[in-house]
TORKOL-4160 file (C-alpha; in steps of 0.2 Angstrom, whole numbers, padded with zeros to 4 digits, m for minus):
221
<pt num="1" X="m0561" Y="0182" Z="0387"/>
<pt num="2" X="m0556" Y="0170" Z="0399"/>
<pt num="3" X="m0566" Y="0153" Z="0398"/>
<pt num="4" X="m0564" Y="0150" Z="0416"/>
<pt num="5" X="m0581" Y="0143" Z="0424"/>
<pt num="6" X="m0591" Y="0155" Z="0431"/>
<pt num="7" X="m0609" Y="0159" Z="0442"/>
<pt num="8" X="m0620" Y="0173" Z="0436"/>
<pt num="9" X="m0632" Y="0175" Z="0450"/>
<pt num="10" X="m0651" Y="0181" Z="0444"/>
<pt num="11" X="m0657" Y="0195" Z="0449"/>
<pt num="12" X="m0671" Y="0194" Z="0445"/>
<pt num="13" X="m0675" Y="0181" Z="0460"/>
<pt num="14" X="m0670" Y="0191" Z="0474"/>
<pt num="15" X="m0682" Y="0201" Z="0488"/>
<pt num="16" X="m0679" Y="0217" Z="0481"/>
<pt num="17" X="m0681" Y="0223" Z="0500"/>
<pt num="18" X="m0664" Y="0214" Z="0506"/>
<pt num="19" X="m0656" Y="0218" Z="0488"/>
<pt num="20" X="m0639" Y="0224" Z="0498"/>
<pt num="21" X="m0637" Y="0209" Z="0507"/>
<pt num="22" X="m0639" Y="0198" Z="0492"/>
<pt num="23" X="m0624" Y="0211" Z="0486"/>
<pt num="24" X="m0614" Y="0206" Z="0500"/>
<pt num="25" X="m0617" Y="0188" Z="0499"/>
<pt num="26" X="m0610" Y="0189" Z="0483"/>
<pt num="27" X="m0597" Y="0199" Z="0484"/>
<pt num="28" X="m0590" Y="0189" Z="0498"/>
<pt num="29" X="m0593" Y="0173" Z="0486"/>
<pt num="30" X="m0583" Y="0181" Z="0473"/>
<pt num="31" X="m0597" Y="0178" Z="0461"/>
<pt num="32" X="m0590" Y="0184" Z="0444"/>
<pt num="33" X="m0603" Y="0192" Z="0437"/>
<pt num="34" X="m0624" Y="0198" Z="0439"/>
<pt num="35" X="m0636" Y="0193" Z="0429"/>
<pt num="36" X="m0649" Y="0206" Z="0427"/>
<pt num="37" X="m0666" Y="0200" Z="0415"/>
<pt num="38" X="m0672" Y="0215" Z="0406"/>
<pt num="39" X="m0689" Y="0211" Z="0397"/>
<pt num="40" X="m0700" Y="0223" Z="0387"/>
<pt num="41" X="m0719" Y="0214" Z="0387"/>
<pt num="42" X="m0717" Y="0211" Z="0369"/>
<pt num="43" X="m0701" Y="0203" Z="0363"/>
<pt num="44" X="m0704" Y="0189" Z="0378"/>
<pt num="45" X="m0722" Y="0191" Z="0386"/>
<pt num="46" X="m0717" Y="0198" Z="0405"/>
<pt num="47" X="m0708" Y="0214" Z="0411"/>
<pt num="48" X="m0695" Y="0214" Z="0424"/>
<pt num="49" X="m0680" Y="0224" Z="0429"/>
<pt num="50" X="m0677" Y="0241" Z="0419"/>
<pt num="51" X="m0664" Y="0255" Z="0417"/>
<pt num="52" X="m0665" Y="0265" Z="0435"/>
<pt num="53" X="m0662" Y="0246" Z="0443"/>
<pt num="54" X="m0648" Y="0243" Z="0435"/>
<pt num="55" X="m0641" Y="0259" Z="0438"/>
<pt num="56" X="m0642" Y="0257" Z="0455"/>
<pt num="57" X="m0635" Y="0238" Z="0455"/>
<pt num="58" X="m0618" Y="0247" Z="0446"/>
<pt num="59" X="m0616" Y="0261" Z="0460"/>
<pt num="60" X="m0619" Y="0249" Z="0473"/>
<pt num="61" X="m0604" Y="0235" Z="0466"/>
<pt num="62" X="m0590" Y="0232" Z="0456"/>
<pt num="63" X="m0594" Y="0215" Z="0453"/>
<pt num="64" X="m0598" Y="0217" Z="0432"/>
<pt num="65" X="m0615" Y="0215" Z="0424"/>
<pt num="66" X="m0622" Y="0203" Z="0413"/>
<pt num="67" X="m0636" Y="0211" Z="0406"/>
<pt num="68" X="m0649" Y="0199" Z="0397"/>
<pt num="69" X="m0660" Y="0209" Z="0382"/>
<pt num="70" X="m0676" Y="0203" Z="0381"/>
<pt num="71" X="m0680" Y="0217" Z="0370"/>
<pt num="72" X="m0686" Y="0222" Z="0354"/>
<pt num="73" X="m0674" Y="0230" Z="0344"/>
<pt num="74" X="m0661" Y="0233" Z="0356"/>
<pt num="75" X="m0651" Y="0242" Z="0345"/>
<pt num="76" X="m0660" Y="0258" Z="0349"/>
<pt num="77" X="m0659" Y="0257" Z="0365"/>
<pt num="78" X="m0643" Y="0252" Z="0372"/>
<pt num="79" X="m0641" Y="0269" Z="0376"/>
<pt num="80" X="m0655" Y="0268" Z="0390"/>
<pt num="81" X="m0642" Y="0258" Z="0400"/>
<pt num="82" X="m0628" Y="0258" Z="0410"/>
<pt num="83" X="m0613" Y="0247" Z="0403"/>
<pt num="84" X="m0596" Y="0248" Z="0401"/>
<pt num="85" X="m0582" Y="0239" Z="0401"/>
<pt num="86" X="m0579" Y="0221" Z="0408"/>
<pt num="87" X="m0599" Y="0219" Z="0408"/>
<pt num="88" X="m0609" Y="0208" Z="0397"/>
<pt num="89" X="m0622" Y="0213" Z="0384"/>
<pt num="90" X="m0633" Y="0199" Z="0380"/>
<pt num="91" X="m0645" Y="0203" Z="0362"/>
<pt num="92" X="m0656" Y="0190" Z="0353"/>
<pt num="93" X="m0653" Y="0187" Z="0336"/>
<pt num="94" X="m0673" Y="0187" Z="0335"/>
<pt num="95" X="m0677" Y="0203" Z="0343"/>
<pt num="96" X="m0668" Y="0211" Z="0330"/>
<pt num="97" X="m0666" Y="0214" Z="0309"/>
<pt num="98" X="m0647" Y="0221" Z="0312"/>
<pt num="99" X="m0639" Y="0211" Z="0325"/>
<pt num="100" X="m0622" Y="0214" Z="0318"/>
<pt num="101" X="m0626" Y="0234" Z="0320"/>
<pt num="102" X="m0631" Y="0229" Z="0339"/>
<pt num="103" X="m0615" Y="0220" Z="0343"/>
<pt num="104" X="m0602" Y="0235" Z="0338"/>
<pt num="105" X="m0613" Y="0246" Z="0347"/>
<pt num="106" X="m0610" Y="0234" Z="0364"/>
<pt num="107" X="m0591" Y="0233" Z="0358"/>
<pt num="108" X="m0589" Y="0250" Z="0354"/>
<pt num="109" X="m0591" Y="0252" Z="0373"/>
<pt num="110" X="m0580" Y="0242" Z="0379"/>
<pt num="111" X="m0591" Y="0226" Z="0386"/>
<pt num="112" X="m0592" Y="0209" Z="0379"/>
<pt num="113" X="m0607" Y="0207" Z="0366"/>
<pt num="114" X="m0615" Y="0191" Z="0366"/>
<pt num="115" X="m0629" Y="0182" Z="0355"/>
<pt num="116" X="m0644" Y="0174" Z="0363"/>
<pt num="117" X="m0653" Y="0163" Z="0356"/>
<pt num="118" X="m0668" Y="0154" Z="0362"/>
<pt num="119" X="m0672" Y="0134" Z="0360"/>
<pt num="120" X="m0678" Y="0134" Z="0345"/>
<pt num="121" X="m0667" Y="0145" Z="0335"/>
<pt num="122" X="m0653" Y="0136" Z="0323"/>
<pt num="123" X="m0637" Y="0139" Z="0328"/>
<pt num="124" X="m0633" Y="0145" Z="0308"/>
<pt num="125" X="m0641" Y="0163" Z="0315"/>
<pt num="126" X="m0623" Y="0166" Z="0323"/>
<pt num="127" X="m0614" Y="0162" Z="0304"/>
<pt num="128" X="m0614" Y="0184" Z="0300"/>
<pt num="129" X="m0609" Y="0188" Z="0317"/>
<pt num="130" X="m0596" Y="0175" Z="0323"/>
<pt num="131" X="m0583" Y="0187" Z="0320"/>
<pt num="132" X="m0588" Y="0200" Z="0332"/>
<pt num="133" X="m0596" Y="0193" Z="0347"/>
<pt num="134" X="m0587" Y="0185" Z="0363"/>
<pt num="135" X="m0602" Y="0174" Z="0368"/>
<pt num="136" X="m0616" Y="0165" Z="0364"/>
<pt num="137" X="m0632" Y="0164" Z="0379"/>
<pt num="138" X="m0640" Y="0148" Z="0374"/>
<pt num="139" X="m0658" Y="0148" Z="0384"/>
<pt num="140" X="m0662" Y="0132" Z="0388"/>
<pt num="141" X="m0680" Y="0137" Z="0392"/>
<pt num="142" X="m0690" Y="0149" Z="0382"/>
<pt num="143" X="m0687" Y="0165" Z="0391"/>
<pt num="144" X="m0701" Y="0175" Z="0402"/>
<pt num="145" X="m0701" Y="0168" Z="0417"/>
<pt num="146" X="m0690" Y="0157" Z="0431"/>
<pt num="147" X="m0696" Y="0141" Z="0437"/>
<pt num="148" X="m0698" Y="0134" Z="0420"/>
<pt num="149" X="m0689" Y="0116" Z="0415"/>
<pt num="150" X="m0675" Y="0113" Z="0405"/>
<pt num="151" X="m0679" Y="0109" Z="0386"/>
<pt num="152" X="m0668" Y="0095" Z="0384"/>
<pt num="153" X="m0663" Y="0097" Z="0366"/>
<pt num="154" X="m0653" Y="0112" Z="0373"/>
<pt num="155" X="m0639" Y="0103" Z="0379"/>
<pt num="156" X="m0637" Y="0095" Z="0363"/>
<pt num="157" X="m0638" Y="0112" Z="0356"/>
<pt num="158" X="m0625" Y="0119" Z="0369"/>
<pt num="159" X="m0611" Y="0105" Z="0363"/>
<pt num="160" X="m0615" Y="0111" Z="0344"/>
<pt num="161" X="m0613" Y="0128" Z="0347"/>
<pt num="162" X="m0595" Y="0124" Z="0355"/>
<pt num="163" X="m0590" Y="0114" Z="0341"/>
<pt num="164" X="m0596" Y="0129" Z="0329"/>
<pt num="165" X="m0588" Y="0142" Z="0338"/>
<pt num="166" X="m0571" Y="0133" Z="0340"/>
<pt num="167" X="m0572" Y="0128" Z="0321"/>
<pt num="168" X="m0574" Y="0145" Z="0317"/>
<pt num="169" X="m0559" Y="0152" Z="0327"/>
<pt num="170" X="m0569" Y="0155" Z="0341"/>
<pt num="171" X="m0561" Y="0146" Z="0353"/>
<pt num="172" X="m0561" Y="0159" Z="0368"/>
<pt num="173" X="m0578" Y="0163" Z="0364"/>
<pt num="174" X="m0589" Y="0158" Z="0379"/>
<pt num="175" X="m0605" Y="0148" Z="0382"/>
<pt num="176" X="m0617" Y="0154" Z="0395"/>
<pt num="177" X="m0632" Y="0144" Z="0399"/>
<pt num="178" X="m0649" Y="0149" Z="0406"/>
<pt num="179" X="m0664" Y="0142" Z="0412"/>
<pt num="180" X="m0667" Y="0129" Z="0425"/>
<pt num="181" X="m0649" Y="0127" Z="0429"/>
<pt num="182" X="m0649" Y="0115" Z="0444"/>
<pt num="183" X="m0637" Y="0106" Z="0453"/>
<pt num="184" X="m0639" Y="0093" Z="0441"/>
<pt num="185" X="m0643" Y="0101" Z="0424"/>
<pt num="186" X="m0627" Y="0112" Z="0427"/>
<pt num="187" X="m0614" Y="0096" Z="0426"/>
<pt num="188" X="m0622" Y="0090" Z="0410"/>
<pt num="189" X="m0621" Y="0106" Z="0404"/>
<pt num="190" X="m0603" Y="0109" Z="0407"/>
<pt num="191" X="m0599" Y="0093" Z="0400"/>
<pt num="192" X="m0607" Y="0100" Z="0384"/>
<pt num="193" X="m0596" Y="0114" Z="0385"/>
<pt num="194" X="m0605" Y="0128" Z="0395"/>
<pt num="195" X="m0593" Y="0142" Z="0405"/>
<pt num="196" X="m0606" Y="0155" Z="0411"/>
<pt num="197" X="m0620" Y="0148" Z="0422"/>
<pt num="198" X="m0635" Y="0157" Z="0425"/>
<pt num="199" X="m0640" Y="0154" Z="0444"/>
<pt num="200" X="m0657" Y="0155" Z="0449"/>
<pt num="201" X="m0672" Y="0145" Z="0459"/>
<pt num="202" X="m0666" Y="0130" Z="0454"/>
<pt num="203" X="m0650" Y="0132" Z="0462"/>
<pt num="204" X="m0645" Y="0146" Z="0472"/>
<pt num="205" X="m0661" Y="0156" Z="0479"/>
<pt num="206" X="m0664" Y="0142" Z="0492"/>
<pt num="207" X="m0662" Y="0144" Z="0510"/>
<pt num="208" X="m0646" Y="0150" Z="0511"/>
<pt num="209" X="m0637" Y="0156" Z="0495"/>
<pt num="210" X="m0618" Y="0154" Z="0500"/>
<pt num="211" X="m0625" Y="0137" Z="0503"/>
<pt num="212" X="m0634" Y="0137" Z="0486"/>
<pt num="213" X="m0618" Y="0147" Z="0477"/>
<pt num="214" X="m0605" Y="0134" Z="0482"/>
<pt num="215" X="m0613" Y="0120" Z="0481"/>
<pt num="216" X="m0617" Y="0126" Z="0462"/>
<pt num="217" X="m0597" Y="0130" Z="0461"/>
<pt num="218" X="m0594" Y="0113" Z="0463"/>
<pt num="219" X="m0604" Y="0107" Z="0451"/>
<pt num="220" X="m0596" Y="0116" Z="0439"/>
<pt num="221" X="m0579" Y="0113" Z="0442"/>
């Protein structure tokens, strides 16, 4: 997997009545991934995008999906979702007792398997699955809601994850960051090793989507 800098707009922040227009802009701006937050109301205290939404997005664009499954026991629910080659699927280390099994199920369908970790989760949870992952999604806010402020300690965590991956022979594994990825924070995240940037209300989804993408792209290059 390439470690070039990439943008993954959070579709949770879209106006769903204008979703086709958003997709058209993302295609025009050569967006690398589309970030889809799936929340079950149990792992996190919120409900968001679901299986039918994923299917519809998969049908209407060739942009790879970036599924962030904030759900308990994802290994029992992966078959609900439409994903495959070139897509990313992130599952939380905190959400399953069968992390290795879940990752293998993702990889068996040709997708890239990421482990997501919350701000308070130590990186040693990666130890037994580091050989099985394509990347790590570092949450820079506590998951569940958009518009939160950056947890400052997560900048150090990004650097620690990068060092850990490199020391364990995973130089090509990427780090995705999600949570208050503002223009200013994106610069800091890039400096400590982030590769994929989930853009939400603090960067992309403002008055002019194309301008927001351009500004974020400039910040991470």
